[in-house]
C-alpha positions in Angstrom: 0.0 0.0 0.0 1.4 3.4 -1.0 1.4 6.4 1.4 -1.5 7.9 -0.4 -3.3 4.6 -0.4 -6.2 3.5 -2.6 -7.9 6.6 -3.8 -11.4 6.6 -5.2 -13.0 9.7 -6.6 -16.7 10.2 -7.2 -17.6 13.2 -9.3 -20.1 15.6 -7.9 -23.0 17.3 -9.5 -25.8 19.4 -8.1 -27.6 17.5 -5.3 -25.0 14.7 -5.2 -22.1 14.1 -2.9 -18.5 13.7 -3.9 -15.8 12.0 -1.8 -12.1 11.2 -2.2 -11.2 8.4 0.1 -8.2 6.4 1.0 -7.0 4.0 3.7 -6.9 7.1 6.0 -10.4 8.4 5.2 -11.9 10.9 5.0 -9.6 13.0 2.9 -11.6 15.4 0.8 -15.4 15.8 0.3 -16.5 18.1 -2.5 -19.8 19.9 -3.0 -21.0 23.0 -5.0 -21.8 26.4 -3.7 -23.4 29.3 -5.6 -21.5 32.6 -5.4 -23.1 36.1 -5.3 -23.0 36.5 -9.1 -24.4 33.0 -9.7 -21.1 31.3 -10.5 -21.0 27.7 -9.3 -18.0 27.2 -7.0 -16.5 23.8 -6.1 -16.1 23.8 -2.3 -14.4 21.1 -0.3 -13.7 20.0 3.3 -11.5 17.4 5.0 -14.3 16.6 7.4 -11.8 16.3 10.2 -12.5 17.0 13.9 -11.3 20.3 15.4 -11.7 24.1 15.0 -12.9 25.2 11.5 -10.6 27.2 9.3 -11.2 28.7 5.8 -8.4 27.8 3.4 -7.6 30.5 0.8 -5.5 28.6 -1.7 -2.8 29.5 -4.2 -3.8 30.6 -7.6 -5.5 27.8 -9.5 -4.3 25.1 -7.1 -6.1 22.4 -5.3 -6.5 20.8 -1.9 -3.4 18.5 -2.5 -1.2 21.6 -2.0 -1.8 21.2 1.7 -1.2 17.5 2.5 -0.9 17.9 6.2 -4.4 19.4 6.3 -5.9 16.3 4.5 -5.0 14.0 7.3 -7.9 12.8 9.4 -5.9 13.4 12.5 -4.7 16.9 11.6 -6.9 18.3 14.4 -8.5 21.0 12.2 -11.7 21.0 10.1 -10.7 22.7 6.8 -13.2 24.3 4.4 -11.9 25.6 1.1 -12.8 26.1 -2.5 -11.3 25.8 -6.0 -10.9 29.0 -8.0 -13.2 29.9 -10.8 -12.7 27.7 -13.8 -10.4 25.4 -11.9 -10.9 21.8 -10.8 -14.7 21.7 -11.0 -15.5 25.3 -10.3 -17.5 27.0 -13.1 -15.8 29.4 -15.5 -18.0 32.5 -15.4 -19.5 33.6 -18.7 -18.3 37.1 -17.9 -14.8 35.7 -17.3 -14.9 37.8 -14.1 -12.0 36.8 -11.8 -11.2 40.1 -10.0 -10.4 40.4 -6.3 -14.1 41.3 -5.5 -15.1 37.9 -6.9 -12.6 36.0 -4.8 -14.0 37.7 -1.7 -17.5 36.9 -2.8 -16.6 33.3 -3.3 -15.0 33.1 0.1 -18.1 34.5 1.8 -20.4 32.1 -0.1 -18.3 29.1 1.0 -18.3 30.4 4.6 -22.1 31.0 4.6 -22.8 27.6 3.1 -20.7 25.9 5.7 -22.3 27.8 8.6 -19.0 29.6 9.4 -19.5 32.8 11.3 -15.8 33.6 11.5 -12.6 31.6 11.2 -8.8 31.6 11.0 -7.7 31.8 7.4 -4.6 29.8 6.3 -3.6 31.1 2.9 -0.9 30.4 0.3 0.6 32.6 -2.4 -2.0 34.7 -4.2 -4.6 33.4 -1.6 -2.8 35.6 1.0 -4.1 38.7 -0.8 -7.6 37.3 -0.7 -7.3 36.6 3.0 -6.2 40.1 3.9 -8.8 41.7 1.6 -11.5 39.6 3.3 -10.2 40.7 6.7 -10.2 44.3 5.6 -13.7 44.3 4.2 -15.3 41.9 6.7 -13.2 42.0 9.9 -15.9 40.2 11.8 -15.4 37.1 9.6 -11.6 36.6 10.1 -10.1 35.6 13.4 -6.5 35.2 12.2 -4.4 34.7 9.1 -1.6 32.2 8.4 0.1 33.7 5.4 2.3 31.1 3.7 4.6 32.3 0.8 2.4 35.2 0.0 2.0 39.0 0.5 -1.1 41.2 1.0 -1.3 42.5 -2.5 1.1 43.5 -5.3 2.1 39.9 -5.6 3.9 40.3 -9.0 5.9 43.2 -7.6 7.7 40.9 -5.1 8.5 38.1 -7.6 12.1 37.3 -8.5 13.4 39.0 -5.3 16.0 36.3 -4.6 17.5 37.1 -8.0 17.7 40.7 -7.0 15.4 41.9 -9.8 13.8 45.3 -8.8 10.1 45.1 -8.1 8.8 47.1 -11.1 10.9 45.2 -13.5 9.9 41.9 -12.0 6.3 42.8 -12.4 6.7 43.6 -16.1 8.6 40.3 -16.6 5.9 38.2 -14.9 3.1 40.1 -16.7 4.9 39.3 -20.0 5.1 35.6 -19.1 1.4 35.6 -18.2 0.6 37.1 -21.6 2.6 34.4 -23.2 0.3 31.9 -21.6 -2.7 33.6 -23.1 -1.2 33.5 -26.5 0.5 30.1 -26.5 -1.7 28.4 -23.9 -3.2 26.0 -26.4 0.2 24.5 -27.3 1.3 24.5 -23.6 -1.9 22.6 -22.7 -1.3 19.9 -25.2 1.9 19.2 -23.3 0.9 19.8 -19.7 -2.3 17.7 -19.9 -0.4 14.7 -21.2 2.5 14.6 -18.7 2.5 11.2 -17.1 2.8 12.1 -13.5 4.5 8.9 -12.3 6.8 8.9 -9.3 9.8 9.0 -11.6 8.5 12.1 -13.4 7.7 13.7 -10.1 11.1 13.0 -8.7 12.6 14.7 -11.8 10.7 17.9 -10.8 12.1 17.6 -7.3 15.6 17.2 -8.6 15.4 20.5 -10.5 15.2 22.3 -7.1 12.3 24.3 -8.4 10.6 22.5 -5.5 12.5 21.6 -2.4 13.4 17.8 -2.4 11.8 17.6 1.0 8.5 17.4 -0.7 7.0 13.9 -0.5 6.9 12.3 -4.0 3.3 11.1 -3.9 1.9 14.2 -2.3 3.7 16.4 -4.9 2.4 14.1 -7.7 -1.2 14.5 -6.5 -0.8 18.2 -6.5 0.8 18.5 -10.0 -1.5 15.9 -11.6 -4.6 17.9 -10.7 -2.9 21.3 -11.3 -2.1 20.3 -14.9 -5.8 19.7 -15.7 -6.3 23.5 -15.8 -6.3 25.1 -19.2 -3.1 27.2 -19.4 -4.9 30.0 -21.2 -7.4 30.2 -18.3 -4.6 30.1 -15.8 -2.9 33.0 -17.6 -6.2 34.9 -17.5 -6.3 34.4 -13.7 -2.7 35.4 -13.4 -3.2 38.6 -15.4 -5.9 39.7 -13.0 -3.7 38.9 -10.0 -1.1 41.3 -11.5 -3.6 44.1 -11.1 -4.1 43.5 -7.3 -2.7 46.5 -5.5 -1.2 46.4 -2.1 -3.8 45.7 0.6 -3.9 48.1 3.5 -2.7 46.6 6.8 -3.8 49.5 9.0 -7.0 47.8 10.0 -5.7 44.3 10.6 -6.3 43.6 14.3 -6.1 39.8 14.5 -3.2 37.4 15.1 -1.1 36.9 12.0 1.7 34.5 11.1 3.9 34.8 8.0 5.8 31.7 6.8 8.3 32.6 4.1 10.7 30.6 1.9 14.3 31.7 1.7 14.5 30.5 -1.9 11.1 31.6 -3.0 11.3 33.4 -6.4 7.5 34.0 -6.6 7.1 35.8 -3.3 10.1 37.6 -1.9 10.9 36.7 1.8 11.9 40.3 2.4 8.6 41.6 1.3 6.9 39.2 3.7 9.1 40.3 6.6 8.3 43.9 5.8 4.5 43.1 5.9 5.0 41.3 9.2 6.7 44.3 10.7 3.7 46.5 9.8 1.3 44.3 11.9 1.7 44.6 15.6 2.3 41.2 17.3 2.6 39.2 14.1 4.9 36.2 13.9 7.5 35.8 11.1 9.0 32.4 10.2 11.5 31.9 7.4 12.2 28.3 6.2 14.8 26.9 3.9 12.1 26.5 1.3 10.9 27.6 -2.1 7.4 28.9 -3.0 5.8 25.5 -2.3 6.0 25.5 1.5 2.8 23.6 2.2 4.0 20.6 0.3 7.7 20.9 1.2 7.2 21.4 5.0 3.7 20.2 5.7 4.3 19.3 9.3 5.7 22.8 10.0 2.7 24.4 8.3 0.4 22.3 10.5 2.3 23.2 13.6 2.2 26.9 12.8 -1.5 26.7 12.2 -2.1 25.1 15.6 0.1 27.7 17.2 -2.0 30.5 15.5 -5.2 28.8 16.7 -3.9 28.8 20.2 -3.1 32.6 20.0 -6.7 33.2 18.7 -8.1 30.9 21.4 -9.9 28.7 18.9 -8.1 25.4 19.6 
């Protein structure tokens, strides 16, 4: 039996349940939620026992990015959602994927799950969503675990370990996103047909783009699902993220923990430290990691989440 175990997936449609199970069940249960503008959002939960948290994921990613939160004994009930047009969530006819829509989707998922307020663990671009949610609806957010992400201006912090100035880095990354819009069809023909075996996954680990600490099977599950997304749609999501301005931190009055990666080329550790210094009482942790901290150091992420819950008084 592999670490992930026997996995069975039942697709979900309106009025039906969906469950991903293994020898350590339950892992993930999916269901659909209607957002404020009528877009159907694929929500999910680990159905574990413990305080409830709302997970704001990285752009276009999936629950497998957080392997430690999919364990039945993680001690936290996680509720999250997949972004518009990704992994079962509907692609809106209007193609609307602005920051307002992310906040609306988060609120719809919370209301559907009966969550009055919660701690919000977030990764990458999801950190911007978490802080924006806290700014607009402070009564709904009890704390934020910001993993490899900054509160807005995400593209301006990219390539920092390479000492690329923020404005130039932003122009470079916007250019790369535009390339995805133009050449996404060809990219998709390749990405959707990558055979994500353990051998192929280990090749990715050896490139050092992802820290070799990442478990092969956990990383494979993440990448296999991630590559089902149309690169052109992902580029559309990314182009909108590039327009997210810096989120004001002046009204943030909840416990916050920042977990940064020293070798993260997508979110500069220095920018995260600066954000942490602007929030009174926040905690800053820097790991020997890349951008993929939740899958590289899953146990550390879970530990930091529990420490944050203790500070909030929710555990």
